[in-house]
PyMOL Python script that loads the backbone (N, CA, C, O; Angstrom):
from pymol import cmd

cmd.read_pdbstr("""\
ATOM      1  N   MET A   1     -62.431  -2.412 -59.881  1.00  0.00           N
ATOM      2  CA  MET A   1     -63.440  -2.391 -58.844  1.00  0.00           C
ATOM      3  C   MET A   1     -63.888  -0.949 -58.645  1.00  0.00           C
ATOM      4  O   MET A   1     -63.063  -0.040 -58.557  1.00  0.00           O
ATOM      5  N   GLU A   2     -65.163  -0.755 -58.576  1.00  0.00           N
ATOM      6  CA  GLU A   2     -65.734   0.581 -58.402  1.00  0.00           C
ATOM      7  C   GLU A   2     -65.639   1.027 -56.937  1.00  0.00           C
ATOM      8  O   GLU A   2     -65.567   0.209 -56.020  1.00  0.00           O
ATOM      9  N   ARG A   3     -65.641   2.325 -56.756  1.00  0.00           N
ATOM     10  CA  ARG A   3     -65.589   2.892 -55.404  1.00  0.00           C
ATOM     11  C   ARG A   3     -66.747   2.361 -54.556  1.00  0.00           C
ATOM     12  O   ARG A   3     -66.569   2.038 -53.381  1.00  0.00           O
ATOM     13  N   GLU A   4     -67.924   2.275 -55.158  1.00  0.00           N
ATOM     14  CA  GLU A   4     -69.094   1.799 -54.422  1.00  0.00           C
ATOM     15  C   GLU A   4     -68.910   0.347 -53.973  1.00  0.00           C
ATOM     16  O   GLU A   4     -69.345  -0.031 -52.885  1.00  0.00           O
ATOM     17  N   ASP A   5     -68.266  -0.459 -54.814  1.00  0.00           N
ATOM     18  CA  ASP A   5     -67.985  -1.846 -54.446  1.00  0.00           C
ATOM     19  C   ASP A   5     -67.037  -1.918 -53.254  1.00  0.00           C
ATOM     20  O   ASP A   5     -67.232  -2.718 -52.339  1.00  0.00           O
ATOM     21  N   LEU A   6     -66.006  -1.069 -53.276  1.00  0.00           N
ATOM     22  CA  LEU A   6     -65.055  -1.039 -52.169  1.00  0.00           C
ATOM     23  C   LEU A   6     -65.740  -0.589 -50.881  1.00  0.00           C
ATOM     24  O   LEU A   6     -65.496  -1.150 -49.812  1.00  0.00           O
ATOM     25  N   GLU A   7     -66.592   0.420 -50.988  1.00  0.00           N
ATOM     26  CA  GLU A   7     -67.310   0.903 -49.811  1.00  0.00           C
ATOM     27  C   GLU A   7     -68.250  -0.164 -49.262  1.00  0.00           C
ATOM     28  O   GLU A   7     -68.374  -0.311 -48.046  1.00  0.00           O
ATOM     29  N   ALA A   8     -68.911  -0.907 -50.139  1.00  0.00           N
ATOM     30  CA  ALA A   8     -69.806  -1.978 -49.699  1.00  0.00           C
ATOM     31  C   ALA A   8     -69.009  -3.081 -49.001  1.00  0.00           C
ATOM     32  O   ALA A   8     -69.421  -3.578 -47.953  1.00  0.00           O
ATOM     33  N   GLU A   9     -67.882  -3.458 -49.574  1.00  0.00           N
ATOM     34  CA  GLU A   9     -67.027  -4.484 -48.968  1.00  0.00           C
ATOM     35  C   GLU A   9     -66.521  -4.023 -47.606  1.00  0.00           C
ATOM     36  O   GLU A   9     -66.471  -4.807 -46.658  1.00  0.00           O
ATOM     37  N   LEU A  10     -66.153  -2.768 -47.513  1.00  0.00           N
ATOM     38  CA  LEU A  10     -65.695  -2.210 -46.244  1.00  0.00           C
ATOM     39  C   LEU A  10     -66.800  -2.258 -45.202  1.00  0.00           C
ATOM     40  O   LEU A  10     -66.556  -2.616 -44.050  1.00  0.00           O
ATOM     41  N   SER A  11     -68.005  -1.903 -45.599  1.00  0.00           N
ATOM     42  CA  SER A  11     -69.140  -1.935 -44.677  1.00  0.00           C
ATOM     43  C   SER A  11     -69.374  -3.351 -44.147  1.00  0.00           C
ATOM     44  O   SER A  11     -69.597  -3.545 -42.952  1.00  0.00           O
ATOM     45  N   ILE A  12     -69.322  -4.323 -45.034  1.00  0.00           N
ATOM     46  CA  ILE A  12     -69.499  -5.724 -44.625  1.00  0.00           C
ATOM     47  C   ILE A  12     -68.389  -6.133 -43.670  1.00  0.00           C
ATOM     48  O   ILE A  12     -68.645  -6.778 -42.653  1.00  0.00           O
ATOM     49  N   LEU A  13     -67.174  -5.763 -43.992  1.00  0.00           N
ATOM     50  CA  LEU A  13     -66.030  -6.119 -43.173  1.00  0.00           C
ATOM     51  C   LEU A  13     -66.133  -5.532 -41.772  1.00  0.00           C
ATOM     52  O   LEU A  13     -65.882  -6.224 -40.786  1.00  0.00           O
ATOM     53  N   LEU A  14     -66.498  -4.273 -41.683  1.00  0.00           N
ATOM     54  CA  LEU A  14     -66.628  -3.628 -40.374  1.00  0.00           C
ATOM     55  C   LEU A  14     -67.750  -4.252 -39.554  1.00  0.00           C
ATOM     56  O   LEU A  14     -67.627  -4.382 -38.336  1.00  0.00           O
ATOM     57  N   THR A  15     -68.830  -4.634 -40.202  1.00  0.00           N
ATOM     58  CA  THR A  15     -69.923  -5.314 -39.505  1.00  0.00           C
ATOM     59  C   THR A  15     -69.443  -6.652 -38.958  1.00  0.00           C
ATOM     60  O   THR A  15     -69.772  -7.021 -37.831  1.00  0.00           O
ATOM     61  N   GLU A  16     -68.671  -7.373 -39.751  1.00  0.00           N
ATOM     62  CA  GLU A  16     -68.134  -8.658 -39.305  1.00  0.00           C
ATOM     63  C   GLU A  16     -67.167  -8.482 -38.141  1.00  0.00           C
ATOM     64  O   GLU A  16     -67.116  -9.328 -37.248  1.00  0.00           O
ATOM     65  N   MET A  17     -66.406  -7.402 -38.139  1.00  0.00           N
ATOM     66  CA  MET A  17     -65.469  -7.143 -37.044  1.00  0.00           C
ATOM     67  C   MET A  17     -66.207  -7.006 -35.725  1.00  0.00           C
ATOM     68  O   MET A  17     -65.726  -7.460 -34.686  1.00  0.00           O
ATOM     69  N   GLU A  18     -67.365  -6.386 -35.766  1.00  0.00           N
ATOM     70  CA  GLU A  18     -68.146  -6.189 -34.553  1.00  0.00           C
ATOM     71  C   GLU A  18     -68.751  -7.498 -34.062  1.00  0.00           C
ATOM     72  O   GLU A  18     -68.844  -7.730 -32.857  1.00  0.00           O
ATOM     73  N   GLY A  19     -69.161  -8.349 -34.989  1.00  0.00           N
ATOM     74  CA  GLY A  19     -69.886  -9.548 -34.613  1.00  0.00           C
ATOM     75  C   GLY A  19     -69.058 -10.800 -34.448  1.00  0.00           C
ATOM     76  O   GLY A  19     -69.518 -11.761 -33.832  1.00  0.00           O
ATOM     77  N   GLU A  20     -67.843 -10.819 -34.982  1.00  0.00           N
ATOM     78  CA  GLU A  20     -67.044 -12.042 -34.964  1.00  0.00           C
ATOM     79  C   GLU A  20     -65.597 -11.755 -34.560  1.00  0.00           C
ATOM     80  O   GLU A  20     -64.691 -11.910 -35.379  1.00  0.00           O
ATOM     81  N   PRO A  21     -65.368 -11.342 -33.316  1.00  0.00           N
ATOM     82  CA  PRO A  21     -64.002 -11.006 -32.908  1.00  0.00           C
ATOM     83  C   PRO A  21     -63.046 -12.202 -32.948  1.00  0.00           C
ATOM     84  O   PRO A  21     -61.830 -12.019 -33.017  1.00  0.00           O
ATOM     85  N   GLU A  22     -63.586 -13.421 -32.907  1.00  0.00           N
ATOM     86  CA  GLU A  22     -62.717 -14.595 -32.955  1.00  0.00           C
ATOM     87  C   GLU A  22     -62.081 -14.776 -34.336  1.00  0.00           C
ATOM     88  O   GLU A  22     -61.098 -15.505 -34.465  1.00  0.00           O
ATOM     89  N   ASP A  23     -62.611 -14.142 -35.344  1.00  0.00           N
ATOM     90  CA  ASP A  23     -62.069 -14.220 -36.693  1.00  0.00           C
ATOM     91  C   ASP A  23     -61.218 -12.998 -37.023  1.00  0.00           C
ATOM     92  O   ASP A  23     -61.128 -12.592 -38.181  1.00  0.00           O
ATOM     93  N   ALA A  24     -60.601 -12.421 -36.014  1.00  0.00           N
ATOM     94  CA  ALA A  24     -59.883 -11.160 -36.194  1.00  0.00           C
ATOM     95  C   ALA A  24     -58.762 -11.261 -37.219  1.00  0.00           C
ATOM     96  O   ALA A  24     -58.566 -10.330 -38.000  1.00  0.00           O
ATOM     97  N   HIS A  25     -58.027 -12.354 -37.239  1.00  0.00           N
ATOM     98  CA  HIS A  25     -56.921 -12.447 -38.183  1.00  0.00           C
ATOM     99  C   HIS A  25     -57.422 -12.486 -39.623  1.00  0.00           C
ATOM    100  O   HIS A  25     -56.840 -11.843 -40.496  1.00  0.00           O
ATOM    101  N   GLU A  26     -58.485 -13.226 -39.879  1.00  0.00           N
ATOM    102  CA  GLU A  26     -59.080 -13.271 -41.224  1.00  0.00           C
ATOM    103  C   GLU A  26     -59.577 -11.881 -41.635  1.00  0.00           C
ATOM    104  O   GLU A  26     -59.378 -11.451 -42.771  1.00  0.00           O
ATOM    105  N   ILE A  27     -60.214 -11.200 -40.713  1.00  0.00           N
ATOM    106  CA  ILE A  27     -60.710  -9.851 -40.989  1.00  0.00           C
ATOM    107  C   ILE A  27     -59.537  -8.902 -41.255  1.00  0.00           C
ATOM    108  O   ILE A  27     -59.607  -8.050 -42.140  1.00  0.00           O
ATOM    109  N   TYR A  28     -58.472  -9.057 -40.488  1.00  0.00           N
ATOM    110  CA  TYR A  28     -57.257  -8.255 -40.688  1.00  0.00           C
ATOM    111  C   TYR A  28     -56.717  -8.436 -42.105  1.00  0.00           C
ATOM    112  O   TYR A  28     -56.393  -7.457 -42.777  1.00  0.00           O
ATOM    113  N   LEU A  29     -56.621  -9.679 -42.557  1.00  0.00           N
ATOM    114  CA  LEU A  29     -56.114  -9.942 -43.901  1.00  0.00           C
ATOM    115  C   LEU A  29     -57.016  -9.339 -44.968  1.00  0.00           C
ATOM    116  O   LEU A  29     -56.534  -8.803 -45.966  1.00  0.00           O
ATOM    117  N   ARG A  30     -58.316  -9.427 -44.759  1.00  0.00           N
ATOM    118  CA  ARG A  30     -59.261  -8.844 -45.725  1.00  0.00           C
ATOM    119  C   ARG A  30     -59.168  -7.318 -45.714  1.00  0.00           C
ATOM    120  O   ARG A  30     -59.265  -6.679 -46.762  1.00  0.00           O
ATOM    121  N   LEU A  31     -58.981  -6.738 -44.528  1.00  0.00           N
ATOM    122  CA  LEU A  31     -58.820  -5.285 -44.424  1.00  0.00           C
ATOM    123  C   LEU A  31     -57.574  -4.836 -45.183  1.00  0.00           C
ATOM    124  O   LEU A  31     -57.614  -3.849 -45.918  1.00  0.00           O
ATOM    125  N   LYS A  32     -56.461  -5.565 -45.005  1.00  0.00           N
ATOM    126  CA  LYS A  32     -55.234  -5.222 -45.708  1.00  0.00           C
ATOM    127  C   LYS A  32     -55.458  -5.270 -47.227  1.00  0.00           C
ATOM    128  O   LYS A  32     -54.987  -4.396 -47.956  1.00  0.00           O
ATOM    129  N   GLN A  33     -56.170  -6.283 -47.691  1.00  0.00           N
ATOM    130  CA  GLN A  33     -56.443  -6.417 -49.120  1.00  0.00           C
ATOM    131  C   GLN A  33     -57.324  -5.271 -49.609  1.00  0.00           C
ATOM    132  O   GLN A  33     -57.064  -4.691 -50.664  1.00  0.00           O
ATOM    133  N   LEU A  34     -58.347  -4.949 -48.856  1.00  0.00           N
ATOM    134  CA  LEU A  34     -59.256  -3.877 -49.243  1.00  0.00           C
ATOM    135  C   LEU A  34     -58.528  -2.537 -49.303  1.00  0.00           C
ATOM    136  O   LEU A  34     -58.699  -1.781 -50.260  1.00  0.00           O
ATOM    137  N   ILE A  35     -57.725  -2.242 -48.300  1.00  0.00           N
ATOM    138  CA  ILE A  35     -56.979  -0.984 -48.292  1.00  0.00           C
ATOM    139  C   ILE A  35     -55.977  -0.966 -49.439  1.00  0.00           C
ATOM    140  O   ILE A  35     -55.774   0.070 -50.073  1.00  0.00           O
ATOM    141  N   GLY A  36     -55.355  -2.098 -49.706  1.00  0.00           N
ATOM    142  CA  GLY A  36     -54.447  -2.187 -50.846  1.00  0.00           C
ATOM    143  C   GLY A  36     -55.155  -1.891 -52.158  1.00  0.00           C
ATOM    144  O   GLY A  36     -54.616  -1.204 -53.025  1.00  0.00           O
ATOM    145  N   ASN A  37     -56.376  -2.420 -52.299  1.00  0.00           N
ATOM    146  CA  ASN A  37     -57.171  -2.139 -53.498  1.00  0.00           C
ATOM    147  C   ASN A  37     -57.509  -0.661 -53.608  1.00  0.00           C
ATOM    148  O   ASN A  37     -57.446  -0.081 -54.692  1.00  0.00           O
ATOM    149  N   MET A  38     -57.866  -0.057 -52.487  1.00  0.00           N
ATOM    150  CA  MET A  38     -58.189   1.369 -52.496  1.00  0.00           C
ATOM    151  C   MET A  38     -56.982   2.175 -52.981  1.00  0.00           C
ATOM    152  O   MET A  38     -57.112   3.076 -53.810  1.00  0.00           O
ATOM    153  N   ARG A  39     -55.814   1.835 -52.450  1.00  0.00           N
ATOM    154  CA  ARG A  39     -54.595   2.550 -52.848  1.00  0.00           C
ATOM    155  C   ARG A  39     -54.282   2.300 -54.320  1.00  0.00           C
ATOM    156  O   ARG A  39     -53.877   3.217 -55.035  1.00  0.00           O
ATOM    157  N   ALA A  40     -54.465   1.072 -54.771  1.00  0.00           N
ATOM    158  CA  ALA A  40     -54.182   0.723 -56.162  1.00  0.00           C
ATOM    159  C   ALA A  40     -55.076   1.496 -57.134  1.00  0.00           C
ATOM    160  O   ALA A  40     -54.652   1.827 -58.241  1.00  0.00           O
ATOM    161  N   PHE A  41     -56.297   1.778 -56.723  1.00  0.00           N
ATOM    162  CA  PHE A  41     -57.228   2.515 -57.568  1.00  0.00           C
ATOM    163  C   PHE A  41     -57.125   4.028 -57.365  1.00  0.00           C
ATOM    164  O   PHE A  41     -57.903   4.794 -57.934  1.00  0.00           O
ATOM    165  N   GLY A  42     -56.152   4.450 -56.545  1.00  0.00           N
ATOM    166  CA  GLY A  42     -55.934   5.870 -56.336  1.00  0.00           C
ATOM    167  C   GLY A  42     -56.952   6.528 -55.433  1.00  0.00           C
ATOM    168  O   GLY A  42     -57.105   7.749 -55.451  1.00  0.00           O
ATOM    169  N   LEU A  43     -57.654   5.724 -54.637  1.00  0.00           N
ATOM    170  CA  LEU A  43     -58.649   6.275 -53.718  1.00  0.00           C
ATOM    171  C   LEU A  43     -57.986   6.632 -52.395  1.00  0.00           C
ATOM    172  O   LEU A  43     -57.074   5.942 -51.938  1.00  0.00           O
ATOM    173  N   ALA A  44     -58.446   7.696 -51.797  1.00  0.00           N
ATOM    174  CA  ALA A  44     -57.931   8.096 -50.499  1.00  0.00           C
ATOM    175  C   ALA A  44     -58.430   7.119 -49.442  1.00  0.00           C
ATOM    176  O   ALA A  44     -59.609   6.768 -49.403  1.00  0.00           O
ATOM    177  N   VAL A  45     -57.511   6.691 -48.591  1.00  0.00           N
ATOM    178  CA  VAL A  45     -57.879   5.806 -47.486  1.00  0.00           C
ATOM    179  C   VAL A  45     -58.169   6.691 -46.280  1.00  0.00           C
ATOM    180  O   VAL A  45     -57.309   7.463 -45.857  1.00  0.00           O
ATOM    181  N   PRO A  46     -59.382   6.583 -45.721  1.00  0.00           N
ATOM    182  CA  PRO A  46     -59.714   7.414 -44.558  1.00  0.00           C
ATOM    183  C   PRO A  46     -58.734   7.181 -43.409  1.00  0.00           C
ATOM    184  O   PRO A  46     -58.255   6.065 -43.207  1.00  0.00           O
ATOM    185  N   GLU A  47     -58.445   8.234 -42.668  1.00  0.00           N
ATOM    186  CA  GLU A  47     -57.483   8.172 -41.571  1.00  0.00           C
ATOM    187  C   GLU A  47     -57.863   7.115 -40.541  1.00  0.00           C
ATOM    188  O   GLU A  47     -56.987   6.440 -40.002  1.00  0.00           O
ATOM    189  N   ASP A  48     -59.153   6.961 -40.261  1.00  0.00           N
ATOM    190  CA  ASP A  48     -59.531   5.961 -39.263  1.00  0.00           C
ATOM    191  C   ASP A  48     -59.215   4.544 -39.730  1.00  0.00           C
ATOM    192  O   ASP A  48     -58.886   3.683 -38.913  1.00  0.00           O
ATOM    193  N   LEU A  49     -59.312   4.291 -41.037  1.00  0.00           N
ATOM    194  CA  LEU A  49     -58.934   2.976 -41.562  1.00  0.00           C
ATOM    195  C   LEU A  49     -57.424   2.787 -41.538  1.00  0.00           C
ATOM    196  O   LEU A  49     -56.941   1.694 -41.242  1.00  0.00           O
ATOM    197  N   GLU A  50     -56.682   3.833 -41.843  1.00  0.00           N
ATOM    198  CA  GLU A  50     -55.227   3.744 -41.758  1.00  0.00           C
ATOM    199  C   GLU A  50     -54.795   3.478 -40.321  1.00  0.00           C
ATOM    200  O   GLU A  50     -53.879   2.691 -40.081  1.00  0.00           O
ATOM    201  N   ARG A  51     -55.451   4.129 -39.367  1.00  0.00           N
ATOM    202  CA  ARG A  51     -55.141   3.916 -37.952  1.00  0.00           C
ATOM    203  C   ARG A  51     -55.473   2.478 -37.550  1.00  0.00           C
ATOM    204  O   ARG A  51     -54.690   1.828 -36.857  1.00  0.00           O
ATOM    205  N   LEU A  52     -56.632   1.986 -37.985  1.00  0.00           N
ATOM    206  CA  LEU A  52     -57.016   0.611 -37.689  1.00  0.00           C
ATOM    207  C   LEU A  52     -56.008  -0.359 -38.293  1.00  0.00           C
ATOM    208  O   LEU A  52     -55.630  -1.342 -37.655  1.00  0.00           O
ATOM    209  N   GLU A  53     -55.577  -0.090 -39.507  1.00  0.00           N
ATOM    210  CA  GLU A  53     -54.585  -0.945 -40.157  1.00  0.00           C
ATOM    211  C   GLU A  53     -53.287  -0.971 -39.336  1.00  0.00           C
ATOM    212  O   GLU A  53     -52.721  -2.042 -39.114  1.00  0.00           O
ATOM    213  N   ARG A  54     -52.818   0.187 -38.889  1.00  0.00           N
ATOM    214  CA  ARG A  54     -51.583   0.250 -38.089  1.00  0.00           C
ATOM    215  C   ARG A  54     -51.749  -0.506 -36.774  1.00  0.00           C
ATOM    216  O   ARG A  54     -50.847  -1.230 -36.352  1.00  0.00           O
ATOM    217  N   GLU A  55     -52.899  -0.338 -36.128  1.00  0.00           N
ATOM    218  CA  GLU A  55     -53.144  -1.020 -34.861  1.00  0.00           C
ATOM    219  C   GLU A  55     -53.173  -2.532 -35.047  1.00  0.00           C
ATOM    220  O   GLU A  55     -52.609  -3.276 -34.245  1.00  0.00           O
ATOM    221  N   MET A  56     -53.832  -2.979 -36.111  1.00  0.00           N
ATOM    222  CA  MET A  56     -53.909  -4.419 -36.368  1.00  0.00           C
ATOM    223  C   MET A  56     -52.535  -4.958 -36.807  1.00  0.00           C
ATOM    224  O   MET A  56     -52.173  -6.080 -36.457  1.00  0.00           O
ATOM    225  N   ASP A  57     -51.773  -4.162 -37.572  1.00  0.00           N
ATOM    226  CA  ASP A  57     -50.412  -4.570 -37.930  1.00  0.00           C
ATOM    227  C   ASP A  57     -49.610  -4.825 -36.655  1.00  0.00           C
ATOM    228  O   ASP A  57     -48.931  -5.844 -36.531  1.00  0.00           O
ATOM    229  N   ALA A  58     -49.695  -3.894 -35.714  1.00  0.00           N
ATOM    230  CA  ALA A  58     -48.950  -4.033 -34.467  1.00  0.00           C
ATOM    231  C   ALA A  58     -49.437  -5.241 -33.659  1.00  0.00           C
ATOM    232  O   ALA A  58     -48.632  -5.984 -33.097  1.00  0.00           O
ATOM    233  N   GLU A  59     -50.734  -5.427 -33.606  1.00  0.00           N
ATOM    234  CA  GLU A  59     -51.304  -6.554 -32.854  1.00  0.00           C
ATOM    235  C   GLU A  59     -50.845  -7.882 -33.408  1.00  0.00           C
ATOM    236  O   GLU A  59     -50.423  -8.756 -32.651  1.00  0.00           O
ATOM    237  N   PHE A  60     -50.921  -8.050 -34.719  1.00  0.00           N
ATOM    238  CA  PHE A  60     -50.605  -9.339 -35.304  1.00  0.00           C
ATOM    239  C   PHE A  60     -49.112  -9.543 -35.500  1.00  0.00           C
ATOM    240  O   PHE A  60     -48.662 -10.686 -35.567  1.00  0.00           O
ATOM    241  N   SER A  61     -48.334  -8.482 -35.593  1.00  0.00           N
ATOM    242  CA  SER A  61     -46.893  -8.671 -35.701  1.00  0.00           C
ATOM    243  C   SER A  61     -46.263  -8.910 -34.327  1.00  0.00           C
ATOM    244  O   SER A  61     -45.163  -9.455 -34.237  1.00  0.00           O
ATOM    245  N   ALA A  62     -46.953  -8.505 -33.262  1.00  0.00           N
ATOM    246  CA  ALA A  62     -46.438  -8.722 -31.903  1.00  0.00           C
ATOM    247  C   ALA A  62     -46.354 -10.208 -31.570  1.00  0.00           C
ATOM    248  O   ALA A  62     -45.509 -10.616 -30.773  1.00  0.00           O
ATOM    249  N   GLY A  63     -47.213 -11.012 -32.168  1.00  0.00           N
ATOM    250  CA  GLY A  63     -47.231 -12.437 -31.898  1.00  0.00           C
ATOM    251  C   GLY A  63     -46.261 -13.233 -32.735  1.00  0.00           C
ATOM    252  O   GLY A  63     -46.119 -14.438 -32.527  1.00  0.00           O
ATOM    253  N   LYS A  64     -45.588 -12.597 -33.675  1.00  0.00           N
ATOM    254  CA  LYS A  64     -44.653 -13.299 -34.561  1.00  0.00           C
ATOM    255  C   LYS A  64     -43.295 -13.426 -33.868  1.00  0.00           C
ATOM    256  O   LYS A  64     -42.832 -12.494 -33.210  1.00  0.00           O
ATOM    257  N   PRO A  65     -42.672 -14.581 -34.023  1.00  0.00           N
ATOM    258  CA  PRO A  65     -41.305 -14.705 -33.488  1.00  0.00           C
ATOM    259  C   PRO A  65     -40.351 -13.866 -34.326  1.00  0.00           C
ATOM    260  O   PRO A  65     -40.543 -13.702 -35.530  1.00  0.00           O
ATOM    261  N   GLY A  66     -39.362 -13.360 -33.700  1.00  0.00           N
ATOM    262  CA  GLY A  66     -38.433 -12.595 -34.507  1.00  0.00           C
ATOM    263  C   GLY A  66     -37.679 -11.638 -33.724  1.00  0.00           C
ATOM    264  O   GLY A  66     -36.847 -10.912 -34.269  1.00  0.00           O
TER     265      GLY A  66
END
""", "prot")
cmd.dss("prot")
cmd.show_as("cartoon", "prot")
cmd.util.cbc("prot")
cmd.orient("prot")
């Protein structure tokens, strides 16, 4: 996957986050996949995305029994 493809997917994802908060878990899973792809291709993950990932990890893991 090209860097431009990842950036386009990220842009779409962020737009969806703003418009569809009820689909937050689906967006979270897609964000995790996108960031994983960025890391796999050796691309730097911007700090704001890493922060968002950590915040969403905490949000969605808080609801898990354990």
